[in-house]
N, C-alpha and C positions, 0 to 999 in steps of 0.2 A: 689625392683623388680617392683613396680607399675609404675615407670617411663618408663621402657621398655615396659610394657604391654600397657600403654597408647599410646606410640609411635607406637607399632605394630598395635593397633586398628585404629589409625589415618591413617597409611600407607595403611592398608587394605581398609578402607573407601574411601580414595582418589583413590586407584586403581579401585575399583568398579565404582566410579563416572566416571573415565576416560574411562572405558570399556563401560559404558552405553552411554556416550556422543559419542563414536565412532560408536556404533550401531545405534544411533538416528540421525546421521549426514544426512542432506538432500542431495539428489542426484542432479545431474546436471539437469535432467528433472524436478524435483520438484522445483528447483530454477528458471528454465526458466518459468514454469507455474506461479509461484508466481509473478515474474517481469511482465509477460504479463498481468496477471489479474490486477496488480497494475496500469499498463499503461492504460488499458481499463477503469478502474474506474475513472481515471483522465481525459482522452481525450474525452470519449463519451459525458459527459455533456457540454464540451466546443464546440464540433462539433454540438450537438443538439441545443445549444443556438445560434450558428452562423446561422444555417439553419432557425430556427424559427424567429430570428431577421431579417434575409434577407427577409423572406416571409412577415413579418409584415411591413417592410419598403417598399416592393413593392406594398402593398395595398394603401399606401398614395401617394398623388400627389406630384410631384417634387422630388428633390434629397434629400434623408435623410438616415442617417446611425445610428440614435439614438438607435433604437431597436437592431440593430445588435451589436453595441459596448456594450450596456447595458447588453444584454443577453450573450455575450461572457464573460464579467466580472463576471456575475452571474454564468456562467458555470465553470469558473476558481475557484470561491469560493466553489461551490458545489463539483467539482472534487477534490479540495484540502481536503475538509472535508471527502469525501469518502475515499481517500487514507489514511488520518490520522486514521480514524476509522478502516480501514482494517489492517493497520500496528499494531495498538494498540491491536487488537483482537488476533493477532497471538501470540503463546506461545514463 
C-alpha cells in the first residue's frame, strides 16, 4: 500500500503546484510593463550616449564623430548590462 500512498502524494503535490502556477501567471498588462521597462533600460543609455557624444563632438573644431561613436558603443554596453541584471533579478 505504500506505493499507492506515495503516488497519491506525488499527484496531490503536482496538482497544488499547477494550481499555484495558474494563480501566479503574469497578466498581459504585467508582461507589457516588463517588456517596456526592459526596452527603456537598454535604449536610454544608448540615446544618452549619442546625445552626449554629439555635444562633445560639436565642441571640437572640424568634423568629428569619435565621441559620438564611442559613447554610443558605451551606451550599448551599459544598456546590455542593465537589461541582463534586470532579467536576472526577476523570479
